[in-house]
Residue, then its C-alpha position, 0 to 999 in steps of 0.5 A: m416314877v414307880e408306875n412308869q418303870r412298871l409300865r416300861k417293864s410290861l412293854f419291854p420284858r427283861d429278855y428283850s434288848v434292842s441291841k440284840l436285834p439283827w440290825w444288819a439284816i434289817i438295813l439290808i432288807l430296807t435297802a433291798l426294798v428301796l432298790i426293788f421300788l426303784i427298779n419298778a418305778d424308775k425307767n433307768y433302773r428297770e432297763t439296767f436290771q433287764y440288761l444285767q439279767t443275762g450276766v446273772a445267768t452267765t455268772l451262775r453258769i460259770t460258778v456251777l460248772a467250775f465248782p464241781i470240777s474244782t471239788v474233784i480236783g481237790l479230792f484227788v489232790g488232797l488224797a495225793r497230799l496224804s499219800k506216802n508216795i513221794v512222787l504224788y506228795t511232791l506233785s500235789t504239794l507243788y500244785i497247791e503251793v504254786v496255785r495258792g501263791v499266785p493271785l487268782l487274776v494272774l492265774i486266769l490270765m496265764i491259763a487263758f492266754g499262756l497255757t491254752p495256746i500251748f495246749v492247742e498247739l500240742i493237739n495240733n501236733l498230735g493230729n499232724w503226727g496221727l495223719t502220717w500213719a492213720g489207715t482208716s477213714f475214721l482215724n483219718g477224720l479224727f486226726s484231721g479234726l485235731s490237726n485243724f483244731s483252732i484256738r478260737s474253738v476254746s471260748s473265753e467262757l470255757r477258759a474262765v471255767i478251766a482257770l477257776s477250777i484249777g485255782y479253786g482246786a488247790f483250796e479244795a485240796e486243803v479242805f479235803r486234807a484237813g477233813i480227812q486228817s480230822i478223822g481219828k487214825g484208829q478208824m483206818e486201823a480198824a478198817r484195815s484190821l477187818g481186811m479192807s484195802y486202803v482204797m476201800a477203807m477210804r471210800l467206805i469209812i473215812l471219806p463219808q465222815a470227812i465229807r460230812r465235816i467239810l460240807p460247810p467249808l465247801g459251801n463257803d468256797f462255793i460262795a467265794l467262787l461266785k464272787d471271784s467269778s467277777l474276775v473273768t471280766v478280764l477275758a471279756v466274758n459277758d458275766l454280771t460284772q462285764l455287763t455292768r461295765l458295758r452298761r455304765s459305758a453305754t449310758f454314762r449312768p454308773m449309779e444305776a449300773f453298780y447299784v443294781a449289780t451290787f443288789l444282784y450279787l448280794s441277793m445270790t450270796l445271801l441266798l447261798s449263805g442261808v443255805v449253808r447255815y441251814l446245812e450246818r444246823r442240820m448237821k449239828i442236829s443230826e450229830 
């Protein structure tokens, strides 16, 4: 009995515990290996994977375009939210509360089919008004182009990018606001006492520190935006989700379509999650 216990301790040290293994990662890796094997061995899985590759490119393109725009919107709206100007504060707060209070799917539909036609009509009215007094051929051609601008010129993918940018801009605004407020007020007071203006102090002192702190939340929002980009399927954009639905309808084999789509989404999100965790560790080390 004693010898068995000694043998067990020699094989399994005290600091070793099976319960501490990342079983979730092991299960995901094994599942991914099974799917990779099926994609290589099974014709239906292989054809589905090849068909959905275009959707992956569209999903990444929409995400990469929408996230920087939403970040810029969030930066300026976040600064306006902290402004003492009552107009800027009211408008920024109204934007944040309205956008965050409306489901993203409803927001996408409203911007794509409600606000975009109004915007196109305004452009047409501007072009018609400009044609009445345009004197040069250049201005005449410019306003003529605005007058003939059609709703069909605004693609569904562009509408999706605009809608996602506006939707996530409200969330990024709160991230920037929280990051700026986490910096001690004494730093702004010290910068102003040195003769810096508010804009200069914010640009050189406050924002660099705030951005350093909000990089992990921004990375998480980037991953969330990648997943929420699947909502643009309501606009008939050929993203990964839309092509999955089309593949399922064409082949009547939902298992292959949705399994491969899940595998592709998980591959993208887990890769980005690893990048975010790496940045967090680097930031902790540097601090």
